[in-house]
N, C-alpha and C positions, 0 to 999 in steps of 0.2 A: 548612514550606511544603506546602500540599496539592498534589495532582496538578494540579488545575485552576489554581491560582495559578502553578505551575511552567510550564505550557504557555502561559498568558496572558502571563507575563513573557517567555518565549522568543520569542513572536510579536509582542511589542510594537514592535519595531523596524520602521521603514517599509520596509526592504528585504525582499526575499523570501529567507529564509535558506536555502531549498532550491532557489532559482532558479525560473524560470518555464517552463523546458522540461521535457518529460516525462522520467521515469526511462528510462535508456538500455535496460535490459532489457525494459521494457514496450514501448518503441517498436520494438525489434528483433523483437517477437512480433506485430507488427501484422497479418501475414497470417493469424494464427490467430483473430483477433477476428471475431465475427459481422458481417455486412454491415448488420444492423439489430437492434434489440432493446434490452433493459434491462441496464445494467451497474451494479454496486455498487462504488464506490471507498471502501475502508475507511481511516479515519483519513487523510483526503485532505489535511490540512494547509492550505497556502495555495493549493491547487487545481491545481497544475501537471499532475497526472495526470488528474483528472476533466475539466478543461477540454480537454486534448488528446483524451481519449476522446469528448467531445461534438463536437469538430471532425471526428471520424471518422464523424459522423452517428448516433451512439448516444444512447440515452435514459439519462442518467447520474444516479444518486443518489450524492451526495458526502456521506459521514458525517465529522464532525469534532467533537472535544471543545471546541476553543477558539473562542469567538466572534470574537476578534481575527484568528485565522487565516482564518475564513470571510469576514470583511470583505475581506481581501486576495483571497480566491478569487473573490468576487463581482466585485471590480474587474477581476481578470484575465479573467473570463468576459465581462464587458461589453466590455473592450478587444478581445477576440478575436471578439466577435459570436456567442457561443453562450450557451445557457441551461441548464446543469445544474440539477438540484434540489439545494439545500443543506439538510441537516438536522443540527442540533446534537445529538450523541449520544455517549454513552460506549459504545464498541464492545463492551465486556464485558457490558453490560446491554441491548443493543439486541435487538429481537425476532427478527430474521432470519426473516422469513416463509418458509414452505415453498415451494420450487420457484418462486421469484419472479424470478430473474435469469438471463439468458443468459450472463453472465460476472461474475466477481468478481475485483477487482484488490486485492492486499494487498502493498503495497510498504513495506518498512522500518518495520513496525509493531512494533518490538521493545521497546516500553515494557511489553509484557505480561509479567507474572511467570510462572514455571512453574505456579503455582496457577491463574492466570486464563486462560492460553493455551489449554488444552483446550476450554473452553466457547466461546471465540471461534472456534476452528477447527471445532468441531462446528456452530456457527451458519453458518459459511461453507458447509460441506457441505450443510446442510439447505436453505439459501436458493438454491443452484444448481438450475436446472432439469435434468432428465435430458439429458445431452449438453452441459450448460453448461461453460464454460471457466474454470479457475482459473489466474491468473498471480500468482505470489508471488516476492518477492525479499527477502533479508535478509543480514546480516553473519554470518560464521562466527567461531568463537573466535579464529582467527588475527588478526582485525581489531584485537584489543587491542594487538598488537605495533605496528600502524600508527598507531592513535590518530587517524584522520582522519574520525571520525564514529561514531555508534552508541553503544550502552550500554557501560559499563565492566564490568558484571556478566556473567561468562561464562554464567550460567544463562539469560540472556535472548537469547543468540546461538544460531544454528541450525547443526545438523550434518546431514549426509546421512542418517544413521540416524534422526534425529528426524523429518525430513520424509518419509522412506520409511515410517516407522511411522504417521504421521498421514494421508498421502495416497497411499501407494504402490499402493493398489488402484484408483486412477483410471485410466481408459482413456487411452491415448497419453501415459502418464506419462513426463516427461523432467526430469532434473536437470542443471544446469550449475553447476559449482563452479569459480571462477576468481579470479585476481587482476587487477584492472583499475585504470585511472586514472579516478576519478570526478571530474567537475566539475559538481556539482549544488548551486550556491550555496556559501555559506561553511560550511555545516554538513556537507556531504559533499564534501570536496575532497582529492584526492591518492590515492596508492596504497591500494587497498582489497581486502579479502578477502571475496568475496560468494558467495552461493549462490542460485540461482533455480530455480523449477520451473514447469512447465505440465502440465495434465492435464484430463481431461473426466470429468464425473460419469457 
């Protein structure tokens, strides 16, 4: 099964597998978001984060690989009365235009292999404007013990050292590593080992 077929099949169910509410870490960092401006939501899935960002009055571009996921995202946006821009794209091959966004949100995009991840993260850095905000969250290797979501391959999970190496030079850089109860649809449900970061270019 190709990656495209995998994600199409995963999103085929009518229910929102990651729920319709924003990621808790993202929501908790609301005060850091710009009052206005452009935000890039990477691999935004069924739209829960992009729609919430649009509800904050931001101009949102929601990237997603799966057309079925984007159909759900459009329906959610319509129900919430907001209008993010949706673009079908492979986040590993997208252009990441230079200094184009005031914030980038990268939540649980851990389908990236170690070979592909550096190019994606370099794109994120490039597309942030000077002073632009990065909000990122993912699972740590301990998540494999919990099995409540995320990849089973430890190479796709995040460590503090990995994130510090990739983004530690950002201004106002902060990392939060914790174990929490996630209730984000059926796909992220239960005790979870997560790590999040915020920083400014």
